[in-house]
Backbone bond lengths (Angstrom), bond angles and torsions (degrees), N, CA, C in turn:
res aa  C-N    CA-C-N  psi(-1)  N-CA   C-N-CA  omega(-1)  CA-C   N-CA-C  phi
1 M - - - 1.465 - - 1.526 110.23 -
2 P 1.330 117.44 138.49 1.461 119.18 178.74 1.524 111.77 -69.28
3 T 1.315 115.47 155.20 1.461 121.61 172.46 1.522 108.45 -109.48
4 F 1.335 116.99 151.78 1.459 121.73 -175.22 1.526 109.51 -122.29
5 T 1.326 115.76 135.29 1.460 121.60 -180.00 1.518 109.33 -133.43
6 P 1.342 117.66 155.92 1.469 119.85 176.07 1.526 111.10 -66.64
7 F 1.315 115.68 150.11 1.462 121.41 173.15 1.518 109.49 -71.25
8 E 1.329 116.53 129.35 1.460 122.92 173.50 1.518 107.78 -122.23
9 R 1.327 115.80 122.99 1.461 120.93 -174.01 1.528 110.23 -75.35
10 N 1.322 116.63 111.60 1.457 123.31 174.41 1.523 107.83 -155.29
11 P 1.337 118.82 162.96 1.469 120.63 -174.68 1.525 113.98 -57.20
12 E 1.334 118.22 -40.00 1.462 119.93 -177.33 1.521 111.34 -68.47
13 T 1.315 117.52 -42.51 1.465 119.75 178.80 1.525 110.76 -65.80
14 C 1.331 117.51 -39.79 1.466 120.50 177.20 1.530 110.25 -60.86
15 R 1.324 117.16 -40.50 1.463 120.28 178.02 1.519 110.68 -64.79
16 Q 1.323 117.13 -42.84 1.458 120.35 -178.82 1.527 111.69 -64.73
17 I 1.332 116.99 -39.02 1.464 119.92 178.15 1.528 110.35 -66.14
18 A 1.334 116.87 -42.26 1.467 119.42 177.62 1.529 110.86 -60.75
19 D 1.325 116.96 -45.08 1.471 120.01 179.53 1.532 110.98 -62.64
20 L 1.320 116.49 -40.15 1.457 121.02 178.59 1.526 110.93 -62.71
21 W 1.320 116.21 -49.57 1.467 120.35 -179.91 1.532 110.69 -60.46
22 N 1.311 117.67 -44.99 1.460 120.80 -177.09 1.521 111.32 -63.12
23 A 1.334 116.37 -37.64 1.461 119.68 177.92 1.524 111.21 -67.32
24 A 1.329 116.28 -36.77 1.463 120.05 -176.89 1.527 112.76 -82.53
25 A 1.353 117.48 -35.76 1.465 120.98 -171.97 1.520 113.75 -98.01
26 G 1.330 118.12 -24.27 1.459 120.34 178.70 1.516 113.46 97.43
27 L 1.326 115.29 170.05 1.462 121.58 -172.12 1.524 113.18 -66.19
28 D 1.327 119.05 -32.49 1.461 120.26 -177.91 1.523 112.30 -66.48
29 L 1.336 117.39 -20.42 1.463 122.08 -179.53 1.528 111.47 -116.34
30 A 1.313 116.95 21.40 1.467 120.43 -174.38 1.528 111.83 -75.04
31 F 1.333 115.48 148.94 1.457 122.17 171.75 1.515 109.32 -146.12
32 G 1.342 116.36 171.66 1.448 121.73 -176.20 1.519 113.06 -108.73
33 A 1.334 115.15 177.26 1.461 121.36 -177.27 1.525 112.33 -62.83
34 Q 1.339 117.58 -33.63 1.467 119.71 -178.51 1.521 111.27 -64.99
35 F 1.324 116.36 -31.75 1.460 119.78 177.92 1.531 110.65 -68.71
36 V 1.325 117.40 -39.72 1.464 120.54 175.79 1.529 109.42 -62.10
37 A 1.329 116.69 -43.33 1.464 120.09 178.99 1.521 111.30 -62.17
38 F 1.332 116.99 -40.53 1.472 120.80 178.80 1.523 110.43 -62.52
39 N 1.330 116.51 -44.82 1.459 120.75 -174.80 1.524 113.76 -76.81
40 T 1.311 117.37 -9.21 1.466 120.27 178.41 1.525 111.82 -115.16
41 Q 1.331 117.59 13.32 1.456 120.24 176.91 1.527 109.87 -69.27
42 P 1.314 118.13 147.45 1.468 119.79 177.58 1.523 111.05 -61.36
43 M 1.326 116.19 137.57 1.457 122.36 179.39 1.522 109.40 -132.02
44 P 1.323 118.07 139.21 1.467 120.44 179.76 1.525 111.32 -58.19
45 G 1.321 116.05 132.78 1.457 120.68 175.02 1.508 115.06 74.85
46 L 1.339 117.74 14.23 1.457 121.09 -178.72 1.525 108.95 -129.63
47 A 1.332 116.31 127.48 1.459 121.52 173.47 1.518 108.55 -102.88
48 Q 1.328 116.64 136.35 1.466 121.26 179.78 1.525 109.16 -139.01
49 A 1.316 115.60 142.85 1.461 121.31 176.92 1.518 108.51 -149.27
50 G 1.326 115.80 166.95 1.453 119.76 -178.81 1.514 111.74 -153.34
51 R 1.324 115.50 165.39 1.456 123.16 175.15 1.524 108.31 -132.66
52 L 1.338 114.31 142.07 1.459 121.93 178.70 1.519 108.71 -119.17
53 A 1.317 116.63 138.14 1.467 122.66 176.65 1.525 108.43 -107.38
54 W 1.333 116.25 132.94 1.452 121.78 -176.26 1.530 109.70 -121.37
55 E 1.317 114.83 140.52 1.455 121.29 176.16 1.522 108.04 -138.82
56 G 1.339 116.32 116.51 1.456 119.91 -179.90 1.504 113.40 61.05
57 G 1.328 118.07 32.88 1.461 122.04 179.25 1.518 114.12 81.01
58 C 1.339 118.47 0.82 1.466 122.32 -179.65 1.530 109.73 -111.25
59 L 1.316 115.65 147.68 1.460 120.23 179.22 1.529 109.00 -71.12
60 A 1.323 116.48 118.10 1.462 121.78 -177.57 1.521 112.59 -103.07
61 G 1.330 118.16 -20.38 1.455 120.75 -179.09 1.513 110.76 -167.39
62 A 1.325 116.33 158.09 1.466 120.95 -179.87 1.515 109.60 -151.33
63 A 1.316 115.27 145.11 1.467 122.07 174.03 1.516 108.42 -138.09
64 L 1.322 116.55 138.72 1.458 123.52 173.27 1.515 108.05 -127.66
65 A 1.317 117.04 140.70 1.460 122.32 179.57 1.520 109.00 -139.54
66 S 1.333 116.63 151.15 1.465 120.47 -179.98 1.520 110.43 -142.61
67 H 1.340 114.01 160.07 1.462 120.91 -171.22 1.528 108.35 -152.60
68 V 1.332 117.00 132.97 1.463 121.88 179.02 1.521 109.64 -80.14
69 T 1.320 115.85 122.58 1.459 121.52 178.84 1.522 112.50 -103.84
70 A 1.334 117.59 -21.00 1.460 121.10 -175.73 1.520 111.07 -71.86
71 E 1.313 116.56 147.00 1.456 120.67 174.74 1.523 109.30 -66.68
72 G 1.315 115.78 142.74 1.454 119.75 -179.86 1.511 111.02 154.87
73 P 1.338 116.36 -175.06 1.465 119.94 -173.40 1.521 114.62 -68.24
74 F 1.329 118.12 -16.82 1.464 118.43 178.28 1.530 111.58 -123.87
75 Q 1.324 116.52 28.66 1.459 120.59 173.19 1.527 109.89 -60.00
76 G 1.316 116.95 136.49 1.454 121.55 179.92 1.509 114.75 92.08
77 E 1.343 118.39 -8.74 1.467 120.59 176.89 1.529 109.25 -62.02
78 A 1.315 116.71 141.45 1.467 121.42 -175.85 1.515 109.74 -139.57
79 W 1.327 115.49 145.51 1.456 120.34 -175.27 1.527 111.79 -140.24
80 L 1.300 115.08 146.37 1.451 122.32 160.63 1.519 105.32 -89.02
81 D 1.325 116.95 103.76 1.458 121.34 -174.71 1.516 111.88 -71.66
82 L 1.328 115.80 -42.84 1.465 120.46 -174.29 1.519 108.98 -154.51
83 L 1.332 116.18 140.49 1.456 122.74 171.76 1.521 107.21 -145.05
84 A 1.335 115.99 121.14 1.466 120.52 -178.61 1.514 109.71 -145.01
85 V 1.321 115.02 142.16 1.463 122.30 176.58 1.517 108.02 -131.23
86 A 1.323 116.43 134.82 1.461 120.92 -179.61 1.530 110.44 -56.86
87 P 1.332 118.29 140.99 1.476 120.27 -176.63 1.528 113.58 -52.37
88 G 1.311 118.54 -39.97 1.457 120.75 -178.73 1.514 114.73 -76.42
89 E 1.346 116.65 -7.46 1.466 120.76 -177.64 1.523 112.54 -111.78
90 Q 1.313 117.46 5.21 1.460 120.54 -177.97 1.527 111.02 -74.75
91 R 1.348 114.45 158.34 1.471 123.13 -179.37 1.536 112.13 64.82
92 R 1.330 115.57 29.95 1.465 120.89 175.36 1.526 111.54 -119.38
93 G 1.322 116.88 7.60 1.456 121.17 178.50 1.515 114.67 91.48
94 I 1.335 118.16 -0.53 1.471 120.11 -178.17 1.520 110.43 -66.47
95 G 1.347 117.17 -46.82 1.456 119.97 179.98 1.516 112.19 -60.83
96 S 1.335 116.87 -41.72 1.471 120.68 179.02 1.519 111.30 -63.27
97 T 1.335 116.36 -41.43 1.459 120.48 -179.96 1.525 111.07 -65.10
98 L 1.320 116.49 -43.42 1.466 120.61 179.90 1.526 110.77 -66.30
99 L 1.328 117.47 -40.46 1.456 120.19 179.10 1.529 110.50 -65.12
100 A 1.321 117.08 -41.98 1.465 120.50 178.36 1.525 110.77 -62.75
101 W 1.337 117.04 -39.55 1.461 118.99 176.01 1.523 110.40 -60.39
102 A 1.358 117.30 -47.08 1.467 120.77 -177.24 1.521 110.93 -60.80
103 E 1.325 117.10 -44.52 1.456 120.15 179.64 1.527 111.15 -63.63
104 G 1.327 116.57 -41.45 1.456 120.02 179.09 1.516 112.20 -65.44
105 W 1.316 116.60 -42.29 1.467 119.59 179.39 1.525 110.78 -64.54
106 L 1.334 116.90 -44.26 1.461 120.04 -179.67 1.529 111.20 -64.80
107 A 1.337 117.19 -40.60 1.465 120.09 177.26 1.526 110.74 -62.21
108 G 1.323 116.65 -39.83 1.462 120.93 177.63 1.507 113.22 -65.66
109 Q 1.346 116.55 -24.12 1.459 121.17 177.10 1.527 112.24 -83.93
110 G 1.329 115.77 -5.08 1.463 119.50 -179.66 1.511 114.05 101.45
111 G 1.341 117.67 6.03 1.447 120.14 178.67 1.521 111.64 -67.90
112 R 1.314 116.11 141.57 1.465 121.10 -179.87 1.524 112.10 -101.80
113 S 1.312 117.05 -26.73 1.460 121.36 176.08 1.510 108.28 -149.45
114 V 1.309 115.66 153.82 1.451 121.60 -178.82 1.524 108.95 -119.87
115 H 1.321 115.56 135.75 1.451 122.46 177.65 1.527 109.17 -107.34
116 V 1.317 116.48 142.28 1.464 121.23 177.20 1.525 107.97 -86.34
117 G 1.333 116.30 109.76 1.458 120.96 -177.06 1.517 111.88 77.01
118 G 1.336 115.04 -179.62 1.450 120.80 175.43 1.506 115.81 78.17
119 S 1.345 117.55 21.71 1.463 120.47 -177.93 1.522 110.79 -74.97
120 L 1.326 116.68 -176.92 1.460 120.29 -177.03 1.525 112.47 -68.27
121 N 1.326 117.62 -29.67 1.463 122.14 167.58 1.529 106.32 -118.95
122 P 1.334 117.21 80.14 1.464 119.16 -167.14 1.524 113.39 -77.99
123 F 1.329 115.15 139.29 1.455 120.26 166.31 1.529 109.51 -76.95
124 A 1.318 118.15 -25.98 1.456 123.80 174.85 1.517 107.98 -163.13
125 A 1.330 115.86 160.71 1.457 120.83 179.73 1.518 111.52 -64.38
126 G 1.317 116.52 -34.35 1.455 123.48 179.72 1.513 107.70 -159.53
127 L 1.311 117.10 -147.46 1.459 121.57 178.01 1.529 108.40 -91.24
128 P 1.342 119.03 113.14 1.471 119.78 -179.82 1.523 111.42 -56.21
129 A 1.332 116.08 125.97 1.463 120.44 -174.32 1.519 112.09 -62.53
130 E 1.346 117.44 -29.72 1.467 118.85 -176.56 1.526 112.74 -68.71
131 L 1.344 117.49 -16.08 1.462 119.39 175.78 1.535 111.53 -70.45
132 N 1.321 115.75 -25.13 1.469 121.62 178.03 1.535 111.82 56.62
133 T 1.332 115.57 39.55 1.470 120.43 -179.58 1.526 112.31 -111.63
134 Q 1.324 117.84 13.57 1.460 119.83 -177.56 1.531 112.47 -61.99
135 D 1.340 117.84 -32.24 1.469 119.10 -179.33 1.528 111.65 -65.21
136 F 1.339 117.10 -30.83 1.467 120.30 175.46 1.517 109.75 -56.20
137 F 1.329 116.97 -42.15 1.461 121.09 -178.21 1.521 111.25 -78.91
138 F 1.327 117.64 -39.53 1.472 119.10 178.07 1.528 111.11 -58.26
139 K 1.329 116.95 -40.11 1.463 120.60 -178.90 1.523 112.41 -68.50
140 R 1.319 116.84 -14.62 1.466 121.57 -178.47 1.524 111.69 -110.93
141 G 1.319 115.57 23.92 1.458 120.52 169.91 1.507 116.71 93.36
142 Y 1.328 118.05 6.87 1.458 120.36 179.41 1.524 110.46 -83.43
143 A 1.309 116.31 149.34 1.455 122.76 178.35 1.524 108.81 -127.91
144 A 1.314 115.79 155.79 1.458 120.67 178.98 1.522 110.43 -81.61
145 D 1.332 115.50 144.03 1.461 120.71 173.82 1.529 109.13 -67.33
146 E 1.304 115.87 178.33 1.466 121.87 173.55 1.529 108.21 -124.52
147 P 1.330 119.80 109.59 1.463 126.57 2.88 1.534 111.39 -74.29
148 P 1.346 117.13 159.82 1.464 119.58 -174.32 1.520 114.85 -78.02
149 H 1.337 117.94 -13.46 1.457 120.32 -174.62 1.525 111.61 -128.90
150 E 1.322 115.10 148.39 1.455 123.36 165.20 1.528 107.03 -123.39
151 W 1.324 115.45 167.15 1.457 120.05 -172.70 1.526 111.39 -135.47
152 D 1.322 115.68 153.03 1.458 122.61 157.09 1.528 106.29 -100.61
153 V 1.323 116.09 140.08 1.466 120.93 175.80 1.522 107.97 -121.37
154 A 1.327 117.25 153.30 1.464 119.50 -173.31 1.519 111.10 -152.65
155 R 1.324 114.51 162.86 1.454 122.32 174.62 1.528 108.82 -164.00
156 S 1.320 116.75 166.19 1.457 122.11 168.36 1.519 108.32 -86.14
157 L 1.327 116.04 138.57 1.461 120.51 177.97 1.528 112.55 -94.57
158 K 1.315 118.27 0.82 1.468 120.18 -176.93 1.517 111.93 -56.73
159 D 1.325 115.74 -39.87 1.467 119.60 -177.05 1.523 112.09 -108.87
160 Y 1.333 117.25 20.47 1.460 119.69 -178.71 1.528 110.23 -66.15
161 R 1.337 115.26 135.64 1.461 121.59 176.03 1.523 108.25 -124.18
162 T 1.324 115.77 132.37 1.452 119.96 -175.71 1.518 112.18 -58.95
163 L 1.314 115.42 141.35 1.460 122.07 173.29 1.524 111.41 -95.35
164 Y 1.339 116.22 -3.80 1.455 121.41 -177.39 1.528 109.00 -131.23
165 P 1.353 117.63 69.85 1.471 119.70 -176.44 1.524 113.62 -67.19
166 E 1.344 116.87 -23.40 1.460 120.47 178.95 1.526 109.55 -100.86
167 P 1.334 117.63 142.14 1.471 119.56 178.14 1.527 111.54 -58.15
168 S 1.313 116.03 142.66 1.460 120.20 176.76 1.521 109.42 -68.72
169 P 1.339 118.24 128.58 1.468 119.74 -177.92 1.520 111.95 -61.74
170 G 1.317 115.02 132.38 1.460 120.54 177.05 1.511 114.65 74.77
171 A 1.357 117.57 12.62 1.462 120.14 -176.87 1.522 110.26 -137.34
172 D 1.326 115.32 148.16 1.463 122.75 176.79 1.520 107.34 -123.24
173 L 1.322 116.94 128.76 1.455 122.58 -178.89 1.511 109.19 -118.73
174 R 1.334 116.19 119.49 1.466 120.80 179.12 1.518 108.96 -163.11
175 P 1.348 117.32 160.96 1.468 118.99 176.01 1.527 111.35 -64.55
176 L 1.321 114.96 147.37 1.452 121.21 174.95 1.528 109.23 -64.09
177 K 1.321 116.77 143.92 1.458 121.26 -179.84 1.535 110.45 -103.28
178 P 1.349 116.89 151.96 1.467 118.73 174.30 1.526 110.76 -55.01
179 G 1.309 116.25 136.78 1.454 121.62 -176.56 1.517 112.95 96.37
180 E 1.357 116.33 -11.90 1.460 119.59 179.75 1.538 112.63 -102.84
181 E 1.331 115.93 6.77 1.459 119.53 -176.45 1.532 112.10 -55.00
182 H 1.335 116.42 -37.47 1.467 119.40 -177.60 1.532 111.66 -63.89
183 E 1.322 117.74 -26.96 1.462 120.82 179.20 1.524 110.73 -69.93
184 L 1.329 116.78 -40.35 1.458 120.36 176.26 1.527 110.35 -66.31
185 I 1.330 117.30 -42.13 1.460 120.89 178.22 1.524 110.45 -60.29
186 A 1.316 117.06 -43.09 1.468 120.09 -179.85 1.530 110.66 -63.12
187 F 1.333 117.60 -39.54 1.465 121.22 176.64 1.527 110.77 -61.28
188 L 1.332 116.83 -46.27 1.461 120.35 -178.80 1.524 111.33 -66.37
189 Q 1.322 117.53 -36.98 1.468 120.38 176.58 1.523 110.34 -60.97
190 R 1.322 116.44 -34.89 1.462 120.90 -178.26 1.523 112.49 -79.35
191 E 1.337 116.71 -41.91 1.459 120.76 -169.77 1.530 114.82 -106.91
192 F 1.308 117.84 -32.34 1.472 121.54 -175.05 1.530 109.57 -138.50
193 P 1.344 117.15 67.79 1.467 120.62 -171.69 1.523 114.11 -82.70
194 G 1.316 118.42 32.06 1.455 121.98 179.21 1.509 111.60 -118.56
195 R 1.311 115.34 -123.99 1.461 121.57 -173.80 1.526 112.82 -59.99
196 W 1.341 117.51 -44.80 1.463 119.22 -177.09 1.524 111.41 -61.45
197 L 1.319 117.33 -41.80 1.471 120.50 176.86 1.517 110.06 -59.29
198 Y 1.320 116.77 -48.63 1.468 120.53 -179.26 1.523 110.76 -58.96
199 E 1.324 117.54 -47.19 1.461 120.85 -176.12 1.527 111.32 -64.24
200 V 1.326 117.37 -41.40 1.465 119.83 -179.97 1.523 110.73 -68.08
201 E 1.326 117.80 -40.44 1.469 120.46 176.90 1.527 110.27 -59.97
202 Q 1.325 118.34 -43.00 1.456 120.97 179.66 1.523 111.23 -68.52
203 F 1.322 117.04 -35.06 1.467 121.56 177.53 1.531 110.45 -60.58
204 F 1.308 116.64 -45.72 1.463 119.44 178.51 1.532 110.68 -70.44
205 R 1.322 117.02 -32.06 1.472 120.29 179.06 1.520 111.67 -60.87
206 I 1.341 117.45 -36.11 1.465 120.43 -179.01 1.523 112.67 -92.21
207 G 1.335 117.06 11.07 1.457 120.18 174.27 1.507 115.57 94.83
208 G 1.342 118.00 20.49 1.463 121.40 179.50 1.517 112.32 -62.78
209 H 1.332 116.30 150.79 1.463 122.77 -176.53 1.528 111.53 -79.96
210 A 1.317 116.31 136.06 1.464 120.52 173.08 1.519 110.79 -59.12
211 G 1.332 117.29 -37.61 1.452 122.10 -177.10 1.509 114.86 -66.78
212 D 1.335 118.37 -4.54 1.467 120.69 174.92 1.531 111.96 -79.07
213 F 1.331 117.35 4.17 1.463 121.23 179.34 1.527 110.03 -122.09
214 M 1.311 116.08 121.51 1.458 120.66 165.68 1.521 106.79 -84.01
215 V 1.339 116.69 129.03 1.461 119.10 -176.71 1.527 110.76 -122.12
216 L 1.306 113.93 149.33 1.457 123.85 173.82 1.515 107.90 -101.02
217 R 1.318 116.35 127.40 1.462 120.67 176.58 1.523 109.52 -116.29
218 T 1.324 114.71 134.04 1.456 121.60 173.26 1.524 107.19 -121.30
219 E 1.309 115.68 -166.48 1.471 119.07 -177.57 1.519 112.21 -64.15
220 I 1.345 118.70 -17.96 1.463 120.20 179.59 1.530 112.32 -97.24
221 G 1.333 117.53 3.36 1.463 121.28 179.82 1.512 111.10 106.16
222 V 1.325 117.71 -151.39 1.455 121.34 179.69 1.527 108.66 -60.12
223 D 1.342 115.51 124.38 1.462 120.48 -174.90 1.532 111.59 -135.28
224 G 1.326 116.05 16.88 1.457 120.84 177.27 1.517 109.13 179.54
225 F 1.344 115.81 158.08 1.460 118.93 -179.60 1.521 110.06 -151.46
226 C 1.320 115.31 154.35 1.459 123.00 169.01 1.521 107.04 -137.36
227 W 1.323 116.19 120.70 1.461 122.31 -179.54 1.521 108.48 -80.80
228 M 1.326 116.86 135.52 1.460 122.31 179.11 1.524 109.35 -124.63
229 T 1.319 116.48 144.95 1.459 121.76 179.79 1.517 108.89 -128.65
230 V 1.336 115.96 130.65 1.468 122.32 176.91 1.530 108.04 -131.74
231 A 1.322 115.67 -174.69 1.466 119.93 -170.58 1.522 113.47 -59.98
232 D 1.344 118.26 -34.58 1.468 119.45 -176.45 1.523 112.93 -99.61
233 S 1.324 118.07 16.41 1.459 121.58 179.21 1.525 110.79 -73.78
234 A 1.330 115.37 153.98 1.464 119.68 176.68 1.523 111.01 -68.31
235 R 1.320 117.45 -29.36 1.463 122.23 175.24 1.530 107.94 -86.55
236 P 1.328 119.51 119.23 1.470 120.58 -170.51 1.524 113.44 -71.72
237 L 1.330 115.58 139.09 1.462 121.43 175.76 1.522 112.43 -65.04
238 E 1.329 118.28 -20.93 1.462 120.15 -179.94 1.522 111.99 -56.94
239 R 1.319 117.38 -27.15 1.454 122.26 -179.68 1.528 111.96 -57.78
240 F 1.334 118.10 -22.35 1.456 120.79 -169.47 1.530 113.58 -104.86
241 Y 1.321 118.68 -0.28 1.469 123.06 171.08 1.535 111.38 47.45
242 M 1.319 115.39 66.46 1.457 121.66 -173.30 1.524 112.74 -101.85
243 H 1.322 117.17 22.77 1.462 121.29 -172.03 1.524 113.49 -59.77
244 G 1.327 118.43 -23.70 1.457 120.60 179.99 1.514 114.17 -89.60
245 L 1.342 117.63 4.31 1.460 121.64 -177.66 1.521 111.02 -107.06
246 P 1.347 116.72 153.07 1.470 119.39 179.16 1.523 111.54 -69.98
247 R 1.309 116.37 140.70 1.462 121.61 176.38 1.524 109.90 -85.02
248 P 1.345 116.67 159.79 1.468 130.73 -5.19 1.528 111.96 -68.28
249 W 1.348 114.79 150.04 1.460 121.43 -176.36 1.522 111.93 -96.21
250 G 1.325 114.70 151.94 1.453 122.16 171.53 1.514 109.36 -150.85
251 Q 1.321 115.99 159.07 1.467 121.45 -176.75 1.518 109.15 -136.17
252 M 1.337 115.34 151.40 1.461 122.16 176.20 1.521 109.75 -130.59
253 G 1.331 117.30 142.02 1.453 122.31 174.79 1.526 111.42 117.73
254 P 1.346 116.23 150.66 1.460 126.01 1.76 1.521 112.57 -75.90
255 L 1.324 115.48 170.77 1.458 120.78 176.12 1.520 109.10 -144.90
256 G 1.314 115.29 151.30 1.457 120.39 179.03 1.513 110.59 -164.89
257 V 1.321 116.55 155.31 1.463 121.82 177.24 1.519 109.01 -123.86
258 G 1.317 115.84 159.38 1.454 121.53 -179.47 1.515 112.14 -65.27
259 A 1.321 115.92 160.42 1.462 121.41 -176.57 1.521 111.95 -57.75
260 G 1.321 117.85 -36.52 1.459 120.67 -178.76 1.512 114.04 -74.14
261 C 1.337 117.27 -9.88 1.464 121.13 -178.60 1.524 112.89 -101.77
262 R 1.310 117.57 -8.58 1.456 120.00 -172.27 1.527 111.17 -74.94
263 G 1.332 114.66 145.02 1.451 120.75 -179.10 1.512 114.59 78.53
264 K 1.325 117.52 11.20 1.464 121.61 -177.25 1.529 112.71 -117.03
265 G 1.350 117.22 6.37 1.454 120.01 179.00 1.510 114.59 88.04
266 Y 1.330 117.52 0.07 1.464 119.67 -178.16 1.528 111.93 -69.07
267 G 1.342 116.91 -33.54 1.452 118.89 177.84 1.512 111.83 -62.22
268 G 1.322 116.88 -44.19 1.458 120.55 176.73 1.514 112.27 -62.99
269 A 1.336 116.30 -41.10 1.463 119.84 178.11 1.528 111.08 -62.50
270 L 1.330 116.98 -34.71 1.464 121.53 178.90 1.528 110.61 -68.36
271 I 1.346 117.05 -44.19 1.469 120.93 175.54 1.520 109.98 -57.87
272 D 1.305 116.55 -46.57 1.461 121.69 -178.13 1.523 111.18 -63.58
273 A 1.333 117.14 -43.65 1.466 120.20 -179.27 1.523 111.31 -63.41
274 A 1.339 117.15 -39.68 1.465 120.14 178.84 1.522 110.65 -67.08
275 A 1.336 118.08 -41.09 1.460 120.97 178.78 1.526 110.72 -63.93
276 C 1.329 117.03 -43.24 1.471 120.30 178.82 1.523 111.00 -64.52
277 H 1.326 117.17 -38.56 1.461 121.06 179.11 1.523 110.73 -64.25
278 L 1.327 117.19 -47.15 1.462 120.18 179.62 1.522 110.69 -63.98
279 Q 1.319 116.58 -39.12 1.464 119.66 177.11 1.532 110.34 -60.57
280 A 1.333 117.15 -43.90 1.463 121.11 179.10 1.527 112.00 -63.97
281 C 1.332 116.62 -25.69 1.466 121.41 177.38 1.527 112.15 -83.24
282 G 1.331 117.76 0.77 1.451 121.50 177.28 1.511 115.09 93.49
283 I 1.336 117.84 7.32 1.463 120.50 -179.01 1.528 110.27 -70.30
284 D 1.332 115.79 138.27 1.464 121.37 175.03 1.533 109.09 -106.71
285 G 1.342 118.14 -79.59 1.459 120.82 -179.86 1.515 111.15 -69.89
286 C 1.334 117.14 121.86 1.464 121.55 -176.49 1.522 108.99 -127.60
287 L 1.329 116.23 135.58 1.457 122.64 -176.70 1.523 110.37 -125.87
288 I 1.324 115.66 138.34 1.463 122.73 169.78 1.515 106.16 -111.25
289 D 1.317 117.58 120.75 1.458 120.55 -169.34 1.531 112.79 -99.23
290 W 1.330 114.05 157.34 1.462 123.19 163.48 1.522 112.07 56.22
291 T 1.316 117.45 65.26 1.447 121.25 -176.63 1.521 111.10 -141.76
292 S 1.309 115.96 155.52 1.461 121.97 169.32 1.529 110.89 -113.25
293 L 1.333 117.23 4.07 1.464 122.64 -174.16 1.531 110.41 -90.50
294 L 1.326 115.79 60.83 1.464 120.10 -175.93 1.527 111.67 -64.88
295 D 1.323 117.92 -38.36 1.466 120.31 -179.16 1.522 111.07 -66.90
296 L 1.330 116.35 -41.97 1.470 119.37 -179.86 1.519 110.54 -60.48
297 Y 1.331 117.44 -53.67 1.456 119.24 -175.63 1.524 111.93 -73.59
298 G 1.344 116.50 -20.95 1.454 119.85 174.10 1.516 112.40 -61.94
299 K 1.331 117.14 -29.98 1.469 120.49 177.56 1.520 111.99 -63.00
300 F 1.321 116.28 -22.06 1.465 121.34 -179.50 1.532 111.41 -103.35
301 G 1.315 116.85 12.41 1.460 121.35 175.90 1.509 115.54 87.73
302 Y 1.344 117.80 7.53 1.466 120.86 179.33 1.521 109.39 -84.64
303 R 1.333 115.86 134.74 1.456 122.42 -177.81 1.533 109.93 -121.86
304 P 1.333 117.82 154.73 1.471 119.86 179.42 1.520 112.13 -54.22
305 Y 1.320 115.18 133.97 1.459 122.09 -177.14 1.526 111.58 -120.50
306 R 1.336 116.55 -42.52 1.473 120.59 179.10 1.528 108.55 -147.18
307 Q 1.340 115.11 141.93 1.457 121.84 179.74 1.522 109.61 -111.80
308 Y 1.332 116.25 144.42 1.460 122.10 178.70 1.530 109.67 -125.61
309 W 1.332 115.11 138.68 1.459 120.90 165.44 1.526 107.54 -80.00
310 M 1.339 116.94 133.22 1.450 121.88 176.75 1.532 107.34 -106.81
311 L 1.343 115.40 105.63 1.454 121.88 -170.25 1.520 111.50 -119.58
312 N 1.345 115.43 148.60 1.455 119.81 178.31 1.525 109.26 -149.25
313 K 1.325 115.24 162.79 1.465 121.96 178.77 1.515 108.68 -149.15
314 S 1.325 116.72 135.75 1.466 121.20 174.90 1.533 109.11 -74.27
315 I 1.321 115.37 138.82 1.470 120.64 179.00 1.514 107.88 -134.70
316 S 1.314 116.94 160.55 1.463 121.65 176.52 1.510 108.52 -148.90
317 A 1.311 115.66 155.74 1.451 120.80 -177.12 1.524 110.75 -65.33
């Protein structure tokens, strides 16, 4: 019978979890120990815990869960961050036991529902469809969101050609400069005072680069943004599972514009400016993650790359 112990964040455990996940999920979804360490770092207003299953001294399964404790628009949000069982140990009840622990812990923290993936430091946007494990969750009371799927979309930027050769009237598009971080924060406080604000504040807290944001400026200042990720970004590229794309890799998203800019083409101009910037930096394979806007990004040559099941379950203490 397996034994279960609490997750303790240290380099060896992070390595073991990465090895376990890679064995269970395959090379297309592989990540390293540093990514586990990044995703389990302490964050203000976030509680996280985990359980490890051991068999014969080897890691047989792992679960991580997190819950927002800070007051704000997403207080009480809860996630199953990660669940993995070694291939040789599957169908022995380890996954069910770990999932039950995660649900119980989250309910005890005050969580009302649990989402599979998509946490504040996500291992994935949802449940990667290629794992084909959605029935495991359906049988345990999980239901699909509406819509049930989100997507990553991708393309090569080698042959990208701008769709906006003329400057957008009344707007300036350029990367954010060091010292201007407070302007982006003020924009997010005004227009997107939830998850995006929190994530950007934490990104700057850990030393993230201002230049990882393409920003739209209008007469009122910063009025739109597109987050970009490259090899030296504080946010790791491993999060986006780009193994099937040509290197060097780059990522775009999330992005948004102010209420006064919507419906005027500024969002498209922002997408285009970020793609041109990454292309100028030498990026080839480029991914836009966690979206349902396939038609919008299709206009820029992005095609479906990975599909996710978006699953949730109501829980109570």
